[in-house]
C-alpha positions in Angstrom: -109.5 -95.8 228.4 -107.7 -92.3 228.5 -106.0 -91.3 224.9 -102.5 -91.0 225.7 -102.0 -87.7 224.1 -104.2 -86.0 226.4 -102.1 -87.0 229.3 -100.8 -84.4 231.5 -97.1 -84.5 231.0 -94.7 -85.5 233.7 -93.4 -82.0 235.2 -90.4 -81.2 234.0 -88.0 -80.9 237.0 -89.0 -84.6 238.0 -87.0 -86.0 234.8 -84.3 -84.0 234.8 -83.7 -84.3 238.4 -84.3 -87.6 238.5 -85.5 -87.2 242.4 -89.0 -87.1 244.0 -88.0 -86.0 247.2 -90.9 -87.5 250.5 -91.6 -85.5 253.3 -94.2 -86.7 256.1 -95.8 -84.2 258.9 -93.9 -81.1 258.0 -95.5 -78.0 259.8 -95.7 -75.1 257.9 -92.6 -73.6 259.8 -90.4 -76.3 258.6 -91.5 -77.1 255.5 -89.5 -73.9 253.7 -86.3 -74.8 255.4 -86.5 -78.3 253.9 -86.9 -77.1 250.3 -84.1 -74.5 250.8 -82.0 -77.1 251.6 -82.7 -79.9 248.6 -82.8 -77.2 246.3 -79.0 -76.4 247.5 -78.5 -80.4 247.4 -79.6 -80.6 243.4 -83.3 -82.1 244.0 -86.2 -80.2 242.2 -89.3 -82.3 243.0 -90.8 -82.2 246.1 -93.6 -84.4 247.7 -95.4 -83.7 250.8 -97.2 -86.7 252.0 -101.0 -85.5 252.9 -101.0 -87.7 256.5 -103.0 -86.4 259.4 -103.6 -83.5 259.6 -104.2 -83.9 256.3 -104.4 -79.8 256.9 -101.3 -79.0 258.2 -99.8 -81.1 255.1 -101.8 -78.9 253.1 -100.2 -75.8 254.6 -97.1 -77.0 254.8 -97.6 -76.9 251.0 -98.6 -74.1 250.7 -96.0 -72.6 252.9 -93.8 -73.0 250.3 -95.4 -73.1 246.7 -95.3 -70.0 246.0 -91.9 -69.2 247.7 -90.1 -71.6 245.5 -90.7 -71.5 242.4 -88.0 -73.4 240.8 -89.0 -76.5 243.2 -91.6 -78.4 241.8 -94.3 -79.0 245.0 -96.6 -82.2 245.0 -98.6 -83.5 247.2 -98.7 -87.6 248.5 -101.1 -90.3 249.8 -103.8 -88.5 248.1 -106.6 -90.8 248.4 -110.0 -88.7 247.4 -110.9 -86.1 244.8 -111.7 -84.0 247.8 -108.4 -83.8 248.9 -106.9 -83.6 245.6 -108.8 -80.7 245.3 -107.3 -79.3 248.3 -103.7 -79.8 247.6 -104.6 -78.5 244.2 -105.7 -75.3 245.9 -102.9 -75.5 248.1 -100.0 -75.2 245.0 -99.7 -78.7 244.5 -98.2 -79.2 240.5 -98.5 -83.2 240.6 -100.7 -86.0 242.8 -99.5 -89.1 244.4 -100.9 -92.0 245.6 -100.0 -95.5 246.8 -103.0 -96.9 244.7 -104.6 -96.7 241.5 -107.8 -95.4 241.9 -109.3 -95.0 237.6 -111.4 -92.4 238.7 -109.3 -90.6 240.9 -106.3 -90.2 238.1 -109.5 -89.9 235.6 -110.6 -86.5 237.7 -107.2 -85.2 237.9 -106.2 -85.8 234.2 -109.7 -84.1 232.8 -108.0 -80.8 234.6 -105.3 -80.8 233.2 -103.1 -82.6 236.4 -100.3 -85.5 236.4 -101.0 -88.0 238.6 -98.5 -90.8 239.2 -100.8 -93.4 241.0 -99.1 -96.4 243.0 -98.2 -99.8 241.4 -97.4 -103.1 242.6 -98.2 -105.4 239.8 -98.1 -105.2 235.3 -102.5 -105.3 235.5 -101.6 -102.5 238.2 -99.0 -100.6 236.3 -101.0 -100.5 233.4 -104.0 -99.5 234.5 -103.1 -96.8 236.1 -101.3 -95.6 232.6 -104.6 -96.3 231.0 -106.7 -93.9 233.5 -104.2 -91.1 232.4 -101.5 -91.1 234.5 -98.4 -89.0 233.9 -96.4 -91.9 235.1 -96.7 -94.3 237.0 -95.0 -95.2 240.8 -93.9 -98.2 241.4 -95.0 -99.3 245.5 -93.1 -100.2 247.6 -90.1 -100.3 245.6 -88.4 -101.9 248.4 -90.7 -105.1 248.1 -90.6 -105.7 244.8 -87.0 -103.9 243.7 -85.2 -102.9 240.7 -86.0 -106.4 238.9 -89.9 -105.5 238.8 -88.6 -102.4 236.9 -86.3 -104.0 234.7 -88.9 -106.9 233.7 -91.6 -104.1 233.3 -90.0 -102.6 230.9 -90.0 -105.2 228.5 -93.9 -105.4 227.6 -94.2 -101.6 228.8 -91.7 -99.7 227.1 -93.1 -96.6 227.2 -94.8 -96.3 230.7 -92.5 -94.1 232.7 -92.2 -95.8 236.2 -90.8 -93.7 239.3 -89.7 -96.2 242.1 -90.9 -95.3 245.3 -90.8 -96.9 249.2 -87.9 -97.4 251.0 -85.6 -96.4 247.8 -82.0 -95.4 249.5 -78.5 -93.9 247.9 -77.4 -97.3 247.2 -80.7 -98.6 245.7 -81.6 -95.3 243.7 -78.8 -96.1 241.4 -80.1 -99.0 240.6 -83.7 -98.7 239.9 -82.2 -96.1 237.2 -80.1 -98.9 235.5 -83.3 -101.0 236.1 -85.2 -98.2 233.6 -86.6 -96.3 235.9 -87.2 -92.7 234.9 -86.7 -91.2 238.4 -86.9 -92.3 242.1 -89.0 -91.2 245.0 -86.7 -91.0 248.5 -88.3 -90.0 251.6 -86.7 -90.9 255.2 -83.5 -92.1 254.2 -83.2 -88.7 252.1 -85.4 -86.2 254.5 -84.0 -87.9 258.1 -84.6 -85.6 261.0 -85.1 -82.8 258.3 -82.3 -81.1 259.8 -80.8 -78.9 256.8 -77.3 -79.5 256.1 -77.7 -83.2 256.6 -81.0 -83.1 254.0 -78.2 -80.7 251.6 -75.4 -83.2 252.0 -78.2 -86.2 251.3 -79.7 -84.9 248.6 -76.3 -83.7 246.7 -75.6 -88.3 247.5 -78.4 -89.6 245.7 -78.5 -86.9 242.6 -75.1 -87.8 241.8 -75.8 -91.5 241.9 -78.8 -90.9 239.7 -76.6 -88.7 237.3 -74.1 -91.5 237.4 -76.6 -94.3 237.0 -78.3 -92.8 233.8 -74.6 -92.1 231.9 -74.1 -95.6 232.8 -77.3 -96.3 231.0 -77.3 -93.6 228.9 -80.1 -91.4 229.5 
């Protein structure tokens, strides 16, 4: 079990903004435009998933990691230590997985890299946290729903939860009110990656999170 005091801190932008934008199959050419659009809408954390081709996703991460210091960039769908290292080398500041792999989480934790492993059961939530996760990604959020987050707050009040997978502007507020620290929003937010639409939707979901946090006093 990892000593909780040694766990890497959750990226400050993820906590402050409460929204992690998630994009798949962006190119190095299109990623900077999407990053700028997200920033204009108030989103401060951006996860680019490492779907095939992985090399293209890594180039997309690299294309914005150094030019947008005000936006915290992470890599998603990290399935191996080799890919985790490549994502970190490309500039990813945090790593996200759809599953809980204690060996992968421990590897990242030993290097000070924050991770958000995926979990869909209480056992997985606890295993991810004990392995050294900075926060736990509740996935797929659209399946387990806000009630799962609410019930997990009872036995696990100190484990930060970030629902992801099918989250929309309507459900984002529900998850925050249920006790989520932040939400991951993918296809609803990114859409066709047209900058104006991304910015407009980013403002909507950020406003929804801010309002929900105010209601629950966070």
